[in-house]
N, C-alpha and C positions, 0 to 999 in steps of 0.2 A: 698557208704554205704546207703545214703538215698534212692537211686535208688532201692537197694535190698529190703529196707523196704517197699517202695511203691509197688514193684512187689510182695512181699509176701502178703501184704494186699490185692491187686487186685485179686490175686489168691484165697486167702481165702474168699473174698467177692463173687467171682464167684461161688465158691463151695457152698455158702449159697443161692445165688440168683437162680440158676438153679433148685434146688428142689422146691423153693417157686414158680417159674414160672410154673413148672410141676403141682404143686397142684393148683395154680390158673386156669390153663388150664382144669384140671380135674373138678374143681368145676363149672367153666363155662359151660363145656359140660354137667355135670349133671343138672345144673340149666336148660339149654335148653331143655334137655329130659324130665325133670320134668314138666316144663311149657307147653310143647307140649301135654304130657300125660294128664295134668289137663284140658287143653283147649278141648282136645278130649272127655274126660269124661264129662266136663260141656256141650258141644255141644250135646252129646248123651241124656243127661237128658232134655235138652231144647227141642230137637226133640220129645222125649217121651211126654213131657207136652203139646206140640202143637198137637201131634197125639191124645192125650186123650181129649183135648178141641174140636178137630174136630169131634171125636167119639161122644162126648156128644151133639154136635150141631146136630147130625143125629138123635137123639131121638125125635120121632114125636108122638109116641103112646105107649100104655102099652107094646106091643110086642117088639118094639125096645128098650124100657127101660129095659125090662127083658133080652134082648141079650146083652146090654151094661153092665148091672150089672153082668151077668154071665161071661163075659170076664174079669172082674176086679180081680178075684182070679188069673187067668193066668198072668195078668199084674203085680200084686203084687209079685207073685213068680219070674217072669222074672226080676223084679227090684231087689229083694233080691239077686238073683243069680248074677246079673250084679254088685251090690255093693260088693259082695264078691270077684268077679273077678277083679274089679277095685282096691280094697284094696290090693290084691295080687300083682297086677302089680306095684302099688306105693311101696309096701314093697320090691319087687324084684329089683326095680331100686334102692332103698335105700341100699339094701344088695350088689348090684354090686359097687355102690360108696364106700361103707365101705371097700370091699375087695380091690378095686383099691387104696384107700388112704393107707390102711395098707400095700400093696405091695410097694407103693412108699416110705413110712416111713421106711420099712425094707431096701430097696435098699439105701436109703440115709444113714441110720445108718451103713449099711455094708461099704459104701464108706468112711464114717468118721472113722470108726474102722480100716479099711485097711490103710488108710492114716496116722493114729496115730501110727501104728505098725511099 
C-alpha cells in the first residue's frame, strides 16, 4: 500500500518536474541568446565610438574639420537606423521566447487535462 502511494507520488512529481525543467532550459537558452545579442550590440557601439574618435583625430585643418562635420549627419542617421534594428532584434527574441513558453504551457496543460480525464 505504501509502495503504491510512493509510486503515485513519484509519478506525479515527475510530471511536475519535467515541464519545470523544460522551462528552465528554455529560459537559459533565451538568456544565452539575449546576452550574446547584447554583447554584439554593445561591441558595435564601442567600435563606432572608437571609429569616431579616430576620425576626429584626423582633423588637422578647416577642410578636414568640414569633411568630418559633414559625415556626422550620415553617422547619426546610421546610428538611428541601427538602434531601430537592434530594438527589433531584441523584441523578436522576446517574442520568440514568449511564443515558446506559451507553447510549453499549453502542452503541459493539455497533458494535465488528458491525465485527469
